[in-house]
C-alpha positions in Angstrom: 89.0 166.7 151.9 90.9 164.4 154.3 87.7 162.7 155.3 87.7 161.2 151.8 91.1 159.6 152.2 91.9 156.2 153.7 94.7 155.4 156.1 97.2 154.5 153.3 96.6 157.7 151.4 97.0 159.9 154.5 100.2 158.0 155.3 101.5 158.6 151.8 100.8 162.4 152.1 102.5 162.5 155.5 105.6 160.7 154.3 105.8 162.4 150.9 108.2 165.3 151.8 110.7 162.7 153.2 110.4 160.3 150.3 113.2 159.4 147.9 111.2 160.9 145.0 111.0 164.2 146.8 114.8 164.2 147.5 115.6 163.2 143.9 113.4 165.9 142.4 114.6 168.6 144.7 118.2 167.8 143.8 117.5 169.0 140.3 115.9 172.3 141.3 118.2 175.0 142.7 117.0 178.2 144.5 117.3 180.3 141.3 115.1 177.9 139.4 112.5 177.9 142.2 112.5 181.7 142.2 112.0 181.7 138.5 109.2 179.2 138.7 107.5 181.3 141.3 107.8 184.4 139.2 106.5 182.7 136.1 103.5 181.2 137.9 102.8 184.6 139.6 102.6 186.3 136.3 99.3 184.7 135.5 100.3 184.4 131.8 99.5 181.0 130.4 102.8 180.8 128.5 104.8 181.6 131.6 102.8 179.1 133.7 103.5 176.4 131.1 107.2 177.3 131.3 107.2 176.9 135.1 105.4 173.5 134.7 108.0 172.4 132.1 110.8 173.3 134.6 109.1 171.1 137.3 108.4 168.2 135.0 112.0 168.4 133.6 113.3 168.0 137.2 111.0 165.1 137.8 112.0 163.5 134.5 115.7 163.8 135.4 114.9 162.2 138.7 113.5 159.2 136.9 109.8 159.7 137.7 107.4 157.7 135.6 104.5 158.9 133.5 101.7 158.9 136.0 103.6 160.5 138.8 105.1 162.9 136.2 101.6 164.2 135.5 101.1 164.7 139.3 104.4 166.5 139.5 103.2 168.9 136.8 100.0 169.6 138.8 102.0 170.0 142.0 104.3 172.5 140.3 101.3 174.8 139.6 100.3 174.7 143.3 103.8 175.2 144.9 106.9 175.0 142.7 109.6 172.6 144.1 108.0 171.1 147.1 104.6 170.8 145.4 106.4 169.1 142.4 108.2 166.7 144.6 105.3 165.9 147.0 102.7 165.3 144.3 105.1 162.9 142.4 105.9 161.1 145.7 102.2 160.7 146.6 101.4 159.4 143.1 104.3 157.0 143.2 103.2 155.7 146.6 99.6 155.4 145.4 100.6 153.5 142.3 102.8 151.1 144.1 100.1 150.3 146.6 97.6 149.9 143.8 99.9 147.4 142.0 100.5 145.5 145.2 96.8 145.3 146.1 
C-alpha cells in the first residue's frame, strides 16, 4: 500500500498522531468511552458498530473537524476507536490542506 503514496502523503501519515486534530479529538474521548467503543465494535452487530462510529464522529465534531475529515474519522473509528478516529481525521485534514494549496 505504501508504494502507492507520495512523499507528502507518507509524511502526513507519520505526523498524524502528533497533529493538533489528533490531540483535539482525543481530548473528547475518555478511557471509558474508548472501552465502550471497542466493546460495541467487537460485538459485530451493525447497530452497535453504528453507535461506536457515532461516538467517534461526535468527538471529531466537538473538536471542530470539517465534513471531509469527519467522514475519515468515522472510517478510522471502525478500524481502531480513538487513535484511528484521530489519525484518519488528521490525515484527511492534511491531505485537504495540501490539495487546496496545490
